[in-house]
N, C-alpha and C positions, 0 to 999 in steps of 0.2 A: 372553599375556592381551590380549584385544581391548578397545579403548575405544570408547565411543559418541562420535561426532563432536558438537561443540557445535552445538546447534540452537536455533532460536527458534520458538515457537508464539505467535503474536499472537491473543488471543481478543477478539472484538468482538461486542457485542449488536446484533441486527438485528431490525427490525419485520416484515420480509417475506422469509423464508428463500429461497424460490424466485427472487424478484427479485434479492436479493443474490448468490445463487449464479450467475445469469445475467450480472450485472454483473461479477463476478470472473472468470468464464470469458471474458468479452469482453476483459478486460485481459491474458489470457494465463495465468492461473492454471488448474490442472487440479483436478478433484475426485477425492479419494481415497475411493471408496465404503465401503472397510473401516471408516473412522472417520466415517461420515456416516449420519445418519438423519433423521426428521421434526422433530427438535429442534436439529440442527446439521449443519454440513458442513465437512469438512477440505479446504481449498483450498490446493494445492501451488504455491509459486513456484520452489522449487529443492530440492535434496536436503536442505537444511538449513533452509529457511524455509517455514513453513506459517502460514495464517491460518485460525482456527477461527471460523466465523460461527455465532452461537448465537442461537436465538429468546430473547425477553426472559424467558420462563419458565425455560428452561435456564440463562440467565445468572444469574438470581436464585437458582439452586441453588448457585452459587459464592460469592456475596457478598450482604450485606445493604446494601451501599453503593448509593445511587441511581444509575441510568443517567443520564449527563450529558445535560442538555437540549439539543435542537438549537440551533445557533448558538453553542455554547460549544466551546472547544478544550482538549483535555488533552494531545494528542500529535499529532505529524506523523510519518507513516511514510514514509521516504524509500527509493526502490528505484533502484539503479544500473541504467542502461540502456546499451546498446551505442553509441547515436548520438543526435544531436539529433533526427533523424527518428523513432526509436523513442520518444523522449519525446513528441513531438507525436502519434504514432500512438496511444500509451496514452491521452492526454488525449482524443483525438477518440473513441476506442472507448468510454471511460468516460462521456463526454457523451452519446453515442448510446444508452447503455443505463442511463439513470437517474441518472448522476452530474452534477456541476456543474463545469465547467472554469474554471480560472484564478480561484480563489476568493481568491488572493493575487496580487500583482504577479509577472509573469514575471521570473525571474532570469536574466540573460544577462551573464556576466562574460568572455566570449570563451573561456577555458579550461574554464568550467563553465556549464551551462545547465539550468535546472530550471523545472518549472511545478507548480502544485498543483491537485488534483482531490478534490472531495467525493464520497464514495460515496453511495448512496441514504440512508443513516442519518446523514450529516454527518461521518463519519470522514474525516480529511485524509490523502491520499496524495500524495507528492511524487516523481514520477519525475524523475530527473536524469541528465545525462551529464557526464563530467569527462574532459578530455584524458588519454589513458592515460600519456603522458610525465610529466605532472604528477602523476597518481595514483600512479604507481610510483616517483617521486622522480628520474626522469631529468632533469627540468627543475624549476626552482624554482616555487613558486606565485607568480604575478604579483601586483603590487600592484593592489588593486581599490579604486577611489575610493568613499568612503562616499556613498550616495545619500540 
């Protein structure tokens, strides 16, 4: 018997589908055309992580709850990156394609580094890097002074 891997599909309402699709492609997501049309696009991060960007009309077909107003925060979506440089590259690519870089203070704890980026619709993405030795438990998590 085959089992389906655990997957996550993050659904996000967007005001301009084409602009949002270009933004996510600039971050390194790829479009899956089989699950995309004029009302939404499936953007693939990995074999198990997908972001569904949906027009407001399509979004409203799933819920009667209001779309959060710009400037509010409901969730921050963190993406593990391979290096500090990859974090910086994602932030720069996002800022060059309609996003806003460093909407929160940069987090640099030596063993972990992260920055936050708003997409064109105000959704917060937080690419981060963590020292692999700390992440896999080979080294303890260093004490980090509260700021």
